[in-house]
N, C-alpha and C positions, 0 to 999 in steps of 0.2 A: 392793383393787380388786374382788376376787371377791365379797366381802361386799356392797359397794355395788351391784354388778350384781344380786346375789341379792335384796336388799331392793327394788331398783327393779322387778324382775320380779314380786315379791310384790305391790307396790302396783298394778301394771298388771293382775294377775290378779284381785285382790280385787273390783273392780267387775264383771268378767266373770262371776265366780262368782255374784254377786248377781243379775245379769241372767239367768243360766241358770236360777235358781230360779223366776223369774216364770212362764214358760210351763208349768213343771211344776205350779205351784200352780193355774194356770188349768185345766189338764187334769185334775188330781186333784179340783178342785172339781166339775167336771162328772161325774167318775167316782163321787164319793161321793153325789151327788144321784141318779144312775142306780141306785146300789146301794140307797139308801133307798126308791126307787120300786118296787123288787122286794119289799120287806118288807111283809107284810100281817098284820093282827091275827089271832091264832089264837083263834077263837071255838069251837073244837072241831069246826068243820064244813069246815075247809080240805081241799081235795083233796090227793092224794099229790103231784101236780105243784106245788101251792102250797107244801106243806111243804118239798119239795126246793128250791124257789126261795128260800124263807125261809132255809134252811140256807146256801145259797150267798151270799145277800145279807148275812147276819150275818157270815160269814167275810170278805167283802169289806170290810164296815164296820169290823170289828175290826182289819183291816190298815191302815186309814186313820185311825183314831182312837187317840190315845195314852191307853189305859186307865190305865196307871200314873200318868200325870200327873193325869188327872181324879180318880181315886180318892184320890190323895195330897193334892193341893192343896185338894180340896173339904172335907177334914176338918182341914186344916193349922192353923186358928186354935185348935182344941181337941185336937190330936193328942197333946199332952203328958198328957192325962187318960186315954189309952187304954193298956192293956197291949199288948205285941207280939201276943199271941193275939187280943185284941179288934180291933186294927187289921187283922190278916190276915182275920179273919172279916168285918168290915165291908166292906173293899175288894172281897173276892170276891163277896159277896152284892149289894153296891150295883151292881157292874157287871152282874150278871145281871139286876137290875131295869132298868137302862138298856137292856139288850138287848131285854128282853121288852116294855117300855113305850115307850121313846123311838124305837126303830128302826121299829116299825110305825106309831106315831102320826106320825112324820116322813114316813113313806111316804105316808100318807093326805094329809097337807098338800101335799107336793110334787106328787102326782098331780092334785090339784084346782087348784093354782095355775098362773098364767101367769108364767114365770120369765124374768128378764133377768140374764144373767151379766155383771158388770162387771169391768174390768181389776184384777187384784190389785195392792196397793200395799204396799211394805215399811214396817213400823212397828217399829223396833227389831229385835228378834230374830225377829219373826214376819212372815209375809206375810198381809195381810188381804184376803180375797176376798169382796167384797160380792155378794149376790144380791137383786135386787128381786123380790118375790113379790106378785102381785095375785090376790086371791080374788074372782072374779066374783060368786059367790053371796052374798058379804057386802059387796061393793063396798069392799074393804079392801086397802090396800097396806102391806106391811111390808118392812123391809130386814134380811136375815140376813147376818151377816158371819162367815165362817169364818176362824179364825186358825190358819195353818199354821206349824209350826216344824220346822226341820231337825234330825234326830237321827241316831243310828247306823243306823237302818233307813229313812232317807229322811224326806220331809215327812209329818208327821202333824198332825191337828187337836188343838190344846190348849185351845181355848175357842171358844164360839159366842156371838155378840152378836145380840140381837133388838132392833132399833131403838136400838142403843147400850148395851143392858143385858147385862152379862156373865152367861152361864149358870153359870160356875164361881163367880162372886161370889154368885149366887142360892143355889147349893148351900151355900156357906159360911155364909150368913146363916141358912138353914133349919136346917142341922145344928147350928150353934152354939146356936141357941135351944133345940133339943131336948136337947142335951147339958147346957146350963145348967139346964134344968128337971128332966131325968130321968137324967142321967149317960150314959156310954157304953152301958151295958146298955139304957137306954131307946131310944137311937137304933138300936142293933142289933135290938132287938125290933120297932121300927117298920119297919125295912128287911126283916126276916124275914117280917113279916105281909104286906107289899106283895108280896114274892116269892111267898109261898104263894097269894095272891089271883091273881096274874098267871099262875103256873104251873099253877093248877088243882089244886094239892095242898096243902090247908090244914093237913095234919098234918105236912108236911115242914118240918124246921127245919135 
């Protein structure tokens, strides 16, 4: 009898738990967009206040994006070709490139766009939070869909869709082509070069 009651309680609580994640996904979607909007490209002319704002924004974004998932899944189709050391180096440098390039570029985009936040919807293990973005200067509308997944540290973004196209899948396709042509070292070299370009230190490896 006790087991029956326990199972019944679990069945009742399951939909409540799912419902509880929805407002959290909605709130976090607005929070991550706000963090992106604080990030500005570093052209070497940022003020001290801008640099401090970037540091804070990057920390906020790192807390909301699942870096381990992005860096692991992006290379997953060719991961067996990497040594443990190569994988570690790739994942670390790749995320630094994401920080230096995607964070500020996304900030520029969100600052220019008129945004409409739509209600998140559960899709399997993720909460999909669509954002309609209209760019007046280009008379262009696009839909960005953040995929939030519950983990040990709460909801984190595990993929971003642009008009239905997966960012993670795009990374997989790009990286697989490079590995197939130039091997793991070729991909790492390309990532290192991009990092050097973005960081302003072309000698740093």
